[in-house]
C-alpha positions, 0 to 999 in steps of 0.5 A, spaced: 525 793 371 522 798 366 517 803 367 511 803 362 507 809 360 500 808 359 494 812 356 486 810 356 483 812 349 476 813 353 477 817 359 484 820 357 487 818 363 495 817 363 499 813 368 505 809 369 506 802 371 513 798 373 513 792 370 518 786 367 519 786 360 516 780 359 509 782 362 503 783 358 501 790 357 495 793 361 489 793 357 484 795 362 484 802 365 484 803 373 480 809 373 474 807 368 475 800 368 474 800 360 478 795 356 481 801 352 488 802 355 494 803 350 502 803 352 505 809 349 512 809 346 517 813 350 524 815 349 526 812 356 530 814 361 537 813 358 543 810 361 543 810 369 550 809 371 550 806 379 556 804 383 563 806 383 567 808 376 563 813 373 565 819 376 569 824 371 575 824 376 576 816 374 577 818 367 581 825 368 587 825 364 593 823 367 599 827 368 604 826 362 611 823 365 616 828 367 621 831 362 627 834 363 627 842 363 630 844 356 636 847 357 638 854 354 644 855 351 648 861 355 651 866 350 658 868 353 658 875 356 661 880 353 666 885 356 666 892 355 673 895 354 
């Protein structure tokens, strides 16, 4: 359930209310009792990931398959005369 921010135009009281998305907006101020409450537009809280599968280690790069080491060509040893 989302939390909505409200603002009373008469007494300037600001409050939050936990409501279902289908619930009617609150119209009466809980502080002054006037019918002058307006729902504020907010950005919300963003995404909240809960449960397993949302850790950075779950998406870490996998080790590439082991490859054979590159062999260096050996140069012939020069003998000094």
